[in-house]
C-alpha positions in Angstrom: 73.2 59.8 74.9 76.7 60.0 75.9 76.9 63.4 77.3 81.0 63.2 77.0 81.1 62.4 73.4 78.4 64.6 72.4 80.3 67.4 74.4 83.8 66.1 72.2 81.7 67.0 69.0 81.0 70.1 70.1 83.9 71.1 71.0 85.2 69.8 67.8 82.6 72.0 66.3 83.8 74.9 67.6 87.7 74.5 67.1 86.8 74.4 63.4 83.9 77.3 63.3 87.2 79.5 65.3 89.0 79.2 61.9 86.3 80.9 59.3 83.5 82.6 62.2 85.7 85.5 62.6 85.9 86.3 59.3 82.0 85.9 59.1 81.7 88.1 61.9 84.5 90.9 60.2 81.9 90.8 57.3 78.6 91.6 59.5 80.7 94.3 61.2 80.1 92.5 64.7 82.7 91.0 67.3 82.5 87.2 66.7 81.7 86.6 70.4 78.3 87.6 69.8 78.5 84.2 67.5 79.5 82.3 70.0 77.5 83.1 72.5 74.4 82.9 70.5 75.7 79.8 69.8 75.8 78.4 73.3 72.3 80.3 74.2 70.3 78.1 72.1 72.2 74.9 72.3 71.4 74.7 75.9 67.9 76.2 75.1 66.9 73.0 73.5 68.5 70.3 74.8 69.4 69.4 78.3 71.5 67.3 78.2 75.0 69.2 79.1 76.0 70.3 82.6 74.4 73.2 83.6 77.3 76.0 83.1 76.3 78.1 86.5 79.8 79.3 88.0 77.8 79.0 91.1 78.0 75.0 91.2 81.1 74.9 89.6 83.6 77.3 91.7 86.5 75.6 91.1 85.8 74.6 87.0 85.1 78.4 86.7 88.0 79.6 88.7 90.7 77.7 86.7 88.9 77.7 83.2 89.0 81.5 83.6 92.6 81.6 84.8 93.9 79.5 82.1 92.5 81.7 78.8 93.5 85.2 80.6 96.8 83.8 81.3 97.0 83.1 77.7 95.5 86.3 76.4 97.9 88.2 78.5 100.9 86.4 76.5 99.6 87.2 73.3 98.8 90.7 74.3 102.1 91.6 75.7 103.6 89.7 72.0 101.7 91.6 69.6 102.7 95.1 71.0 105.5 96.7 68.5 105.9 99.9 70.2 109.0 99.8 72.3 108.4 99.8 76.3 109.4 102.9 78.3 107.8 105.2 80.6 107.3 108.0 78.1 105.6 105.5 75.0 103.7 104.2 77.1 102.2 107.0 79.0 98.4 106.4 78.4 98.6 102.8 79.3 99.9 103.9 82.9 97.2 106.7 83.3 94.7 104.1 82.3 95.4 101.4 85.1 96.4 104.2 87.6 93.3 107.2 87.7 90.8 105.1 85.2 91.4 102.2 87.4 91.0 103.8 90.1 88.1 106.0 89.5 86.1 103.1 88.3 87.1 100.9 91.4 86.2 103.8 93.8 82.6 105.0 92.3 81.2 101.7 91.4 82.2 100.1 94.8 79.9 103.7 95.8 77.5 102.7 93.8 77.0 99.3 94.5 76.8 99.7 98.1 74.5 103.0 98.3 72.8 102.6 95.0 72.7 99.1 95.2 72.0 98.1 98.8 75.0 95.6 98.6 77.8 94.9 101.5 80.9 97.1 101.3 83.5 94.2 101.2 81.0 92.7 98.4 80.5 96.3 95.9 84.3 96.3 96.7 84.9 92.3 95.3 82.3 93.6 92.5 84.3 97.3 91.8 87.8 95.0 91.8 86.2 92.4 89.7 84.6 94.9 86.7 87.2 96.9 86.9 90.2 95.4 84.5 89.4 95.9 80.5 89.4 92.3 79.4 92.7 91.4 78.0 90.6 88.4 75.9 87.1 89.9 74.7 89.1 92.7 73.3 90.8 91.3 70.8 88.4 93.6 68.4 89.7 96.9 69.9 93.2 95.6 70.0 96.2 96.2 68.3 97.2 93.7 65.1 99.7 90.2 65.3 103.5 91.8 65.6 105.2 93.0 62.6 103.0 94.4 61.0 104.4 98.2 61.1 101.6 100.5 61.9 100.0 101.5 65.1 97.1 103.9 66.0 96.8 105.7 69.6 93.1 104.3 70.4 94.5 100.1 69.6 98.1 100.5 71.3 95.8 102.3 74.1 93.1 99.5 74.8 95.9 96.5 73.9 98.6 97.8 76.4 95.9 98.5 79.2 93.9 95.3 79.1 97.6 94.0 79.8 98.6 95.4 82.6 95.4 95.8 84.5 94.3 92.7 84.8 96.9 92.0 87.1 96.8 95.2 89.1 93.4 95.0 90.0 94.2 91.5 92.1 95.6 93.4 95.6 91.6 95.1 95.5 90.3 91.9 94.9 92.1 90.8 98.1 91.3 94.1 99.8 87.4 92.6 99.6 88.3 88.7 100.4 90.6 90.8 104.0 87.6 93.1 104.7 84.9 90.0 104.3 87.1 87.6 106.7 87.9 90.4 108.9 83.7 91.0 109.5 84.0 87.3 110.3 86.7 87.4 112.8 87.2 91.2 114.0 90.9 91.1 112.8 93.1 94.1 111.7 93.7 93.3 107.9 95.1 96.7 106.5 98.9 96.7 107.5 99.0 93.0 106.1 97.1 94.0 102.9 99.3 96.7 102.2 103.0 95.3 102.9 101.6 91.7 101.9 99.1 91.6 98.8 100.1 95.2 97.2 103.6 95.6 97.7 105.2 92.0 97.5 103.1 90.1 95.4 103.3 93.3 92.8 107.4 93.3 93.3 107.5 89.4 92.9 105.1 89.4 89.5 107.4 92.0 88.0 110.6 90.5 88.9 109.4 86.7 88.7 108.0 87.9 84.6 111.2 90.1 84.0 113.8 87.1 85.0 111.9 84.7 83.0 111.3 87.0 80.0 115.4 87.2 80.0 115.7 83.2 80.2 113.6 82.5 77.3 115.3 85.1 75.2 118.5 83.6 76.2 117.2 80.2 75.2 115.6 80.9 72.2 117.0 84.0 70.5 121.0 84.1 71.6 121.7 80.0 72.2 120.0 79.8 68.6 122.3 83.2 67.0 125.3 81.3 68.4 124.4 77.4 68.0 123.1 76.5 64.8 121.8 72.7 66.6 119.5 74.3 69.0 117.7 76.9 67.0 114.1 76.9 68.2 111.0 78.3 66.6 108.6 76.2 67.9 105.2 78.7 68.7 104.5 76.2 71.0 107.3 77.7 73.3 104.8 81.8 74.1 102.5 78.7 75.6 104.6 76.7 77.4 106.8 80.3 78.6 103.5 81.4 80.0 102.4 78.0 82.3 106.1 78.3 83.2 106.5 82.1 84.9 102.7 82.0 86.2 103.1 78.4 88.0 107.0 79.9 89.6 105.5 83.3 90.2 102.0 81.6 92.1 104.5 79.3 94.0 106.5 82.3 95.1 102.7 84.2 96.5 103.2 86.9 93.7 100.7 88.5 90.9 101.3 85.3 87.5 99.2 88.0 86.0 101.4 90.4 86.2 104.6 88.1 85.3 103.3 86.8 82.5 102.6 90.5 80.7 105.9 91.3 81.7 107.9 88.2 80.5 105.7 88.6 76.9 107.0 92.7 76.9 109.9 91.6 77.9 110.8 88.9 75.2 108.5 91.6 72.7 111.2 94.5 73.1 113.6 91.7 72.2 114.6 92.3 68.6 111.4 93.8 68.0 111.5 93.2 64.3 112.3 89.5 64.8 110.3 87.0 62.7 110.0 84.5 65.3 107.4 87.0 67.7 104.9 86.6 64.7 105.0 82.6 65.0 105.2 83.0 69.0 102.1 84.9 68.5 100.4 83.4 65.8 100.2 79.7 68.4 99.2 81.8 71.2 96.3 83.0 69.7 94.9 80.4 68.0 95.5 78.7 71.5 93.3 81.9 73.0 90.6 82.0 70.3 89.4 78.4 71.1 89.2 78.5 74.7 87.5 81.8 74.3 85.1 80.3 72.1 84.3 76.8 74.6 83.6 80.2 77.6 81.8 82.0 75.6 79.4 79.1 74.9 79.2 78.3 78.4 78.5 81.7 79.2 75.3 81.7 76.8 74.7 78.3 78.2 74.2 80.0 81.9 71.9 82.9 80.4 69.9 80.5 78.8 69.9 78.6 82.0 68.6 81.4 84.7 71.9 83.5 85.8 70.2 86.7 85.3 67.2 85.8 87.6 68.8 87.7 90.7 68.9 90.6 88.8 67.3 93.8 90.1 66.5 96.6 88.2 68.4 98.5 90.5 71.4 96.1 89.5 70.5 96.7 85.5 70.6 100.6 86.1 73.7 100.1 87.5 75.4 98.0 85.2 74.1 99.8 82.5 76.0 102.9 84.2 79.1 101.5 84.7 79.4 100.8 80.8 77.9 103.8 79.3 78.7 106.2 82.0 81.6 105.4 85.2 84.0 103.8 82.8 84.1 105.9 79.9 84.5 109.1 82.4 86.9 107.9 83.8 89.1 107.1 81.1 88.2 110.3 79.9 89.7 112.3 83.1 92.9 110.1 82.8 93.7 111.2 79.4 92.9 114.9 80.2 96.8 116.6 79.3 97.8 113.3 77.5 98.2 115.4 74.0 95.5 112.5 72.3 92.8 113.9 69.8 89.1 114.2 71.2 88.1 110.9 68.7 90.9 108.9 70.0 90.1 109.8 73.5 86.1 109.1 73.1 86.7 105.7 72.1 90.1 104.4 74.5 87.7 105.4 77.2 84.3 103.8 76.1 86.0 100.9 75.0 86.6 99.5 78.4 85.1 95.9 77.8 84.6 93.8 80.6 84.6 89.8 79.9 86.7 86.6 81.2 88.9 88.5 83.7 85.6 89.5 85.3 84.7 86.3 86.1 88.4 85.0 87.1 88.1 87.9 89.7 84.6 87.2 90.8 85.0 83.5 90.9 88.2 83.9 93.2 86.9 85.8 95.4 84.1 84.0 96.2 86.4 81.0 96.7 88.6 82.9 99.0 85.7 84.2 101.5 82.2 84.1 102.1 80.6 86.8 100.5 76.9 87.6 100.6 75.0 88.2 98.6 76.5 85.6 95.5 73.2 84.8 92.8 73.4 88.8 93.1 76.9 89.0 92.0 77.1 86.8 89.9 74.2 88.1 87.8 75.1 92.0 87.7 79.1 90.9 86.6 76.8 88.8 83.8 74.9 91.4 82.8 77.9 93.8 82.2 79.6 91.5 80.4 76.7 90.5 78.1 75.8 94.4 77.5 79.7 94.9 77.4 79.8 92.3 75.0 76.6 93.3 72.6 77.4 97.0 72.7 81.3 97.1 72.4 81.0 94.2 69.9 78.6 95.9 67.8 80.6 99.0 67.6 83.7 98.2 67.7 84.9 97.2 64.3 83.1 100.3 62.9 84.3 103.3 65.5 87.7 101.8 65.3 88.4 101.7 61.9 86.6 105.4 61.9 89.2 106.7 64.4 92.0 104.7 62.9 95.1 107.0 61.8 98.1 104.4 60.6 101.5 105.6 61.3 105.3 103.6 60.9 106.2 103.0 64.3 109.9 102.3 64.4 111.8 99.5 65.7 113.3 101.8 69.2 109.7 103.1 70.0 
């Protein structure tokens, strides 16, 4: 049987299933991610004609596929936030990407080194990869499509956090890479990391994202308002803008993840009630869901073919501790003094969903430098993502609905 043709048929089936599986999952009160994950496990358990979906054997493919879906998700995430951007409105997300993320990285790196016996650089890479809340798998806890007029603190906070912290974790991935390289060469690394990997690359990402966002606003909002012949209302502009800003920012050695989300927020904050925002989001959301479904099937396949084999009981306990203790505790500490009520605090703290972003960061770090215990790092990361998909995916629809307290959001934020 031709594997290529069969793969096309499977991808086509997945694309069609994306249209109705979310409705079925909503009826069952689970995340549709669980359905596609199980489908991947079943397919790869019943046949061996497909390529082995091991991220260790397909490192470049893992980096690029996860990279593509993350940037698509970041644009979609930014485009659906109704709340106008300012530091007061976004106080909670900024706390989550600073206090909560730093506490998560520090505690997981320490326990990875002390409890699981990982080398320090490997423990830091693991922590940096797992610290960000995933913008891809977190759809069940995020805000709805733009211009619906309702928003609650939990969904907004988790949506904005997922958009912001995927880029802000990158400096710590580079720190782990620098530490691993220094262990081989003995060269000093901190000064370069601080100036270049932290300060310059973050600033470049923000600047490029803002500039590209303004350019998109001028071309697709301002010009059509004054010249009817230039009126363009195609949803594919969102995908094109994503690829453009990401590519330009990476060429400038900035953080493309930051740039994509900043561009999305810049575009979204122009005429918040404009209907074109819904068009942009609808198109990119469809692309994201297809890509996500494919990667979930591949992840299910990796589970069926043994990615968890190197997992030890110490690592499993560490993974469970991270999902059920470290992230919730870090999140709750970061929310002290925000005025958010307890149900929302608990929900925001608990639903720090891990997913495709963790796959990207880990595969990227392993590609950039030599780390010890790569199979163990993949096993623990896959285990944590699996636990997150099952636990968060089965509880989010019910819990989020219970704590939801909709309120009308004004166009001025």
